[in-house]
C-alpha positions as MATLAB code, in Angstrom:
seq = 'XXXXXXXXXXXXXXXXXXXXXXXXXXXXXXXXXXXXXXXXXXXXXXXXXXXXXXXXXXXXXXXXXXXXXXXXXXXXXXXXXXXXXXXXXXXXXXXXXXXXXXXXXXXXXXXXXXXXXXXXXXXXXXXXXXXXXXXXXXXXXXXXXXXXXXXXXXXXXXXXXXXXXXXXXXXXXXXXXXXXXXXXXXXXXXXXXXXXXXXXXXXXXXXXXXXXXXXXXXXXXXXXXXXXXXXXXXXXXXXXXXXXXXXXXXXXXXXXXXXXXXXXXXXXXXXXXXXXXXXXXXXXXXXXXXXXXXXXXXXXXXXXXXXXXXXXXXXXXXXXXX';
ca = [
      -0.279    0.168   -0.297;
       2.849    2.651    0.799;
       4.377    1.837   -2.672;
       0.882    2.329   -4.532;
       0.517    5.784   -2.642;
       3.816    6.914   -3.277;
       3.746    6.038   -7.092;
       0.077    7.923   -7.137;
       1.387   10.924   -5.304;
       4.638   11.192   -7.449;
       2.336   10.743  -10.727;
      -0.268   13.409   -9.706;
       3.004   16.034   -8.383;
       4.494   15.526  -11.907;
       1.356   15.839  -13.613;
       0.924   19.347  -11.636;
       4.250   20.489  -12.380;
       4.996   20.363  -15.988;
       1.201   21.170  -16.860;
       2.344   24.344  -14.146;
       5.041   25.338  -15.548;
       4.271   24.021  -19.264;
       7.505   22.778  -19.780;
       6.597   20.566  -22.339;
       3.572   21.087  -24.675;
       3.916   17.385  -25.843;
       3.799   16.150  -22.253;
       0.657   13.962  -21.131;
      -0.189   11.580  -18.831;
      -3.373    8.795  -19.437;
      -4.767    6.685  -17.165;
      -7.250    3.526  -17.660;
      -8.990    1.366  -14.867;
     -10.762   -1.563  -15.312;
     -13.233   -2.753  -12.638;
     -15.461   -6.075  -12.796;
     -17.786   -8.307  -11.193;
     -17.709  -11.681  -12.373;
     -20.281  -14.491  -11.802;
     -19.178  -18.105  -12.296;
     -22.306  -19.495  -13.871;
     -21.357  -23.421  -12.812;
     -20.885  -22.683   -9.185;
     -22.607  -19.610   -8.419;
     -19.123  -18.123   -7.037;
     -18.391  -14.448   -7.609;
     -15.430  -11.783   -7.368;
     -15.412   -7.848   -7.426;
     -12.096   -7.112   -9.480;
      -9.482   -4.482  -10.042;
      -8.162   -5.773  -13.207;
      -6.043   -2.757  -14.087;
      -4.906    0.750  -12.823;
      -2.847    1.880  -15.837;
      -1.086    5.396  -15.744;
       1.151    6.382  -18.833;
       3.516    9.080  -19.381;
       4.436   10.082  -22.885;
       5.642   13.323  -24.798;
       8.260   14.328  -27.320;
      12.201   16.025  -26.507;
      11.601   17.257  -30.014;
       9.745   16.150  -33.266;
      12.426   13.326  -33.646;
      12.769   12.134  -30.002;
      10.167   10.946  -27.523;
       9.253    8.824  -24.822;
       6.577    6.296  -22.871;
       6.552    5.171  -19.427;
       3.621    2.635  -18.393;
       2.963    1.295  -14.972;
       0.330   -1.097  -13.532;
      -0.573   -0.687  -10.201;
      -2.869   -3.778  -10.719;
      -1.839   -6.030  -12.848;
      -3.986   -9.315  -11.884;
      -3.188   -7.955   -8.220;
       0.462   -7.364   -8.835;
       2.268   -3.820   -9.420;
       4.187   -3.918  -13.083;
       6.676   -1.286  -14.913;
       4.423   -2.043  -18.367;
       6.442   -0.352  -21.128;
       9.563    2.232  -20.554;
      11.197    3.136  -23.627;
      12.533    5.776  -25.860;
      12.134    6.048  -29.439;
      14.100    7.913  -32.036;
      12.904    8.765  -35.389;
      15.946    9.683  -37.808;
      14.094   10.172  -40.724;
      10.489   10.193  -42.041;
       8.885    6.939  -41.707;
      11.629    5.318  -39.984;
      11.618    4.655  -36.225;
      14.303    3.400  -33.789;
      13.072    1.954  -30.260;
      15.501    0.906  -27.139;
      14.082   -0.017  -24.240;
      10.796   -2.233  -22.698;
       8.009   -2.642  -25.427;
       5.266   -4.697  -26.415;
       6.449   -7.681  -28.992;
       5.483   -6.709  -32.369;
       3.192  -10.150  -32.404;
      -0.426  -10.515  -32.837;
      -2.729   -7.609  -33.628;
      -4.817   -8.171  -30.652;
      -2.128   -8.718  -27.924;
      -0.415   -5.622  -29.372;
      -3.754   -3.248  -28.304;
      -4.366   -1.329  -25.142;
      -6.339   -2.736  -22.495;
      -8.620    0.369  -23.250;
      -8.743   -1.016  -27.255;
      -9.978   -4.627  -26.453;
     -13.006   -5.722  -27.493;
     -14.634   -7.862  -24.707;
     -13.753   -8.076  -20.878;
     -11.560  -11.001  -21.249;
      -8.289  -10.978  -24.079;
      -8.735  -14.090  -26.645;
      -7.162  -17.215  -25.786;
      -3.864  -16.206  -28.281;
      -3.507  -12.860  -26.212;
      -3.784  -15.083  -22.549;
      -1.979  -18.191  -23.765;
      -0.240  -18.357  -27.159;
       1.666  -15.018  -27.293;
       1.808  -14.561  -23.286;
       4.555  -12.938  -21.857;
       4.866  -10.796  -24.812;
       6.279   -7.781  -23.201;
      10.221   -7.850  -23.081;
      13.398   -5.192  -23.295;
      14.850   -5.056  -26.455;
      15.281   -3.013  -29.554;
      12.741   -2.256  -32.890;
      12.997   -0.851  -35.916;
       9.815    0.414  -37.671;
       9.508    1.584  -41.414;
       5.924    2.529  -42.924;
       6.493    1.878  -46.651;
       3.179    4.306  -47.302;
       4.865    5.893  -50.139;
       5.476    3.556  -52.038;
       3.624    0.063  -50.846;
       0.443   -0.530  -48.434;
       2.907   -2.388  -46.172;
       4.627   -1.178  -42.684;
       7.549   -3.306  -41.473;
       8.993   -4.155  -37.859;
      11.954   -5.629  -36.554;
      12.839   -6.640  -32.977;
      15.281   -7.995  -31.063;
      14.642   -8.913  -27.529;
      16.614  -10.688  -24.202;
      13.580  -13.339  -24.324;
      13.220  -13.049  -20.480;
      10.300  -10.914  -20.465;
       9.361   -7.448  -18.453;
      11.628   -6.221  -15.973;
      14.443   -8.759  -16.571;
      17.575   -7.149  -17.978;
      19.453  -10.825  -18.051;
      22.599  -10.666  -20.109;
      22.889  -13.921  -22.679;
      24.490  -14.710  -25.381;
      21.818  -14.594  -28.004;
      18.471  -12.885  -28.838;
      15.324  -13.564  -29.398;
      14.005  -11.949  -32.851;
      10.353  -10.751  -33.439;
       9.168   -9.367  -37.058;
       5.909   -8.176  -38.537;
       4.344   -6.819  -41.359;
       1.341   -4.899  -41.631;
      -0.140   -4.203  -45.041;
      -3.660   -2.229  -45.938;
      -4.113   -3.256  -49.435;
      -7.771   -1.327  -49.542;
      -9.121    1.305  -47.337;
     -10.613   -0.325  -43.826;
      -8.733   -3.186  -44.311;
      -5.475   -4.460  -42.378;
      -3.395   -7.543  -42.888;
      -0.873   -8.739  -40.451;
       1.837  -11.748  -40.888;
       3.909  -12.324  -37.855;
       7.020  -14.494  -36.974;
       9.144  -15.293  -33.253;
      11.610  -17.208  -32.719;
      13.563  -17.522  -29.775;
      13.953  -19.294  -26.398;
      11.396  -18.741  -23.277;
      11.608  -20.291  -20.020;
      14.672  -22.787  -21.445;
      12.647  -23.945  -24.261;
      12.992  -23.277  -28.372;
      10.037  -21.413  -29.211;
       8.973  -20.572  -32.415;
       5.348  -18.293  -33.537;
       3.847  -17.714  -36.193;
       0.477  -15.333  -36.672;
      -1.791  -14.114  -39.217;
      -4.705  -11.593  -38.887;
      -7.325   -9.283  -40.533;
      -9.343   -6.219  -39.524;
     -11.976   -5.066  -41.452;
     -14.454   -1.946  -40.600;
     -16.992   -0.707  -42.335;
     -19.498    1.652  -41.910;
     -19.789    0.603  -37.832;
     -18.919   -3.091  -38.690;
     -16.259   -4.582  -37.380;
     -15.014   -7.934  -38.479;
     -11.341   -9.012  -36.389;
      -9.892  -12.759  -36.821;
      -6.663  -14.198  -36.240;
      -4.853  -17.327  -36.115;
      -1.566  -18.298  -34.228;
       0.737  -21.412  -34.199;
       3.358  -21.844  -31.034;
       6.208  -24.634  -31.084;
       7.802  -25.250  -28.232;
      11.147  -27.820  -27.924;
      13.090  -28.959  -24.852;
      15.034  -31.793  -23.853;
      11.590  -33.378  -23.032;
       9.055  -31.523  -24.518;
       7.562  -31.444  -27.883;
       4.812  -29.289  -27.573;
       2.480  -27.419  -30.381;
      -0.121  -24.777  -29.457;
      -2.886  -23.879  -31.786;
      -5.275  -20.878  -31.655;
      -7.834  -18.825  -33.305;
     -10.594  -16.422  -33.122;
     -13.170  -14.283  -35.032;
     -15.243  -11.784  -33.870;
     -17.937   -9.227  -35.335;
     -19.010   -6.151  -33.556;
     -21.008   -3.354  -34.808;
     -21.078    0.313  -33.527;
     -24.844    2.217  -33.013;
     -24.480    5.685  -32.643;
     -27.371    6.791  -29.945;
     -29.058   10.245  -29.033;
     -28.434    9.611  -25.366;
     -27.444   11.903  -22.381;
     -25.159    9.483  -20.769;
     -23.912    6.848  -23.967;
     -22.586    7.897  -27.398;
     -22.468    4.187  -29.213;
     -23.830    0.856  -28.110;
     -22.160   -2.223  -29.364;
     -23.343   -5.575  -29.557;
     -20.456   -8.171  -30.387;
     -19.985  -11.764  -30.673;
     -17.149  -14.262  -30.661;
     -15.433  -17.215  -31.339;
     -11.904  -18.444  -30.188;
     -10.341  -21.818  -29.863;
      -7.468  -23.100  -28.195;
      -5.961  -26.420  -28.428;
      -2.709  -27.905  -27.001;
      -0.965  -31.080  -28.065;
       1.438  -32.557  -25.855;
       1.427  -36.492  -26.404;
      -0.686  -38.266  -24.620;
      -2.061  -35.413  -23.419;
      -4.269  -33.127  -25.680;
      -6.420  -30.197  -24.542;
      -8.664  -28.206  -26.698;
     -11.330  -25.605  -25.767;
     -13.468  -23.725  -27.189;
     -15.354  -20.241  -25.947;
     -18.009  -18.350  -27.589;
     -18.653  -14.513  -25.896;
     -21.382  -12.648  -26.721;
     -21.221   -8.941  -25.586;
     -22.830   -5.595  -24.719;
     -20.704   -2.390  -24.423;
     -22.192    1.447  -24.009;
     -19.695    3.864  -24.455;
     -19.759    7.069  -22.994;
     -17.127    9.171  -24.336;
     -15.296    8.391  -27.528;
     -15.258    4.196  -29.146;
     -12.730    2.039  -26.896;
     -12.888    4.407  -24.273;
     -14.912    4.626  -20.870;
     -17.863    2.139  -20.960;
     -19.634   -0.594  -19.660;
     -19.790   -3.665  -20.714;
     -21.547   -6.872  -20.168;
     -20.301  -10.298  -21.248;
     -21.629  -13.817  -21.366;
     -18.701  -16.661  -21.856;
     -19.725  -20.191  -22.702;
     -17.038  -22.629  -23.062;
     -16.821  -26.427  -24.175;
     -13.861  -28.699  -24.069;
     -12.605  -31.896  -25.808;
     -10.177  -33.815  -23.970;
      -8.440  -32.943  -21.183;
     -11.097  -30.133  -19.470;
      -9.837  -26.715  -19.433;
     -10.217  -24.753  -15.322;
     -12.675  -22.252  -17.199;
     -15.997  -22.201  -15.994;
     -19.304  -20.518  -17.929;
     -19.774  -17.318  -16.650;
     -20.823  -13.371  -17.007;
     -18.704  -10.337  -16.265;
     -20.219   -6.514  -15.802;
     -17.049   -4.291  -16.357;
     -16.722   -0.188  -15.720;
     -14.049    1.019  -17.827;
     -12.715    4.838  -17.369;
      -9.974    6.491  -19.024;
      -8.460    9.684  -18.392;
];
């Protein structure tokens, strides 16, 4: 509690100081708080949860040099430093980033918590691409002037957040984004390295299409893990459809119904685990889309082979971004 209080006071003081003396017109502090009530339909158990309490500081030193630092005071009940990097833009459309950041793998995994479409992330984000925040360096190049592609290439320690362990070999990540037509984005990702003493290769492809308030999003991912006594393949995919409907209401600006189906399969001989989840949700937006909202989700699980430790549930989420 002392650490939480200290960090909160420090952020408030920095915010007041920087805005009072106007050192940097681009300096900003942004917060995101997600609170939830979860009710388990199989056991009648329930819980109130503070899922996230994030504060982000970002700004520009000059047009070619910017920074970002983000901390979560309640990431599944733990305090974590998330992003902490400096970004250098030597020429137009080229960025060099050094520090701790999201690894450019899976569009759903790269989204911030206020941008996700449902209360709980997809199986790709939670299981296949978990631990995909690391310390390293990344080059980003936007080819929009010659072709509809954006390229990412990153090199990382491979030990996750806040772990600057020295090693001889680094993990690599590559991502290509393409917008062949307006409102349609395609992505292809690759990751290779060592995680938890296992040799890991990950592959991912995805699409995001938005048209007149409709959002169609889907991804597929494969994770291959090998070690002295482990040979494990993991597959996952999801697809969801949303519709943002503007409403003339003194409280809400949009209402968004949505449905998602995602699958997770793990093959570890002789054990096989296959989990399917159907999510139906309704989001009431108070400001801009994907910002402050009230959300109600229902999740239904089915299993094949080894049963998962998940149960059908209803989630009510309040999210505020400020």
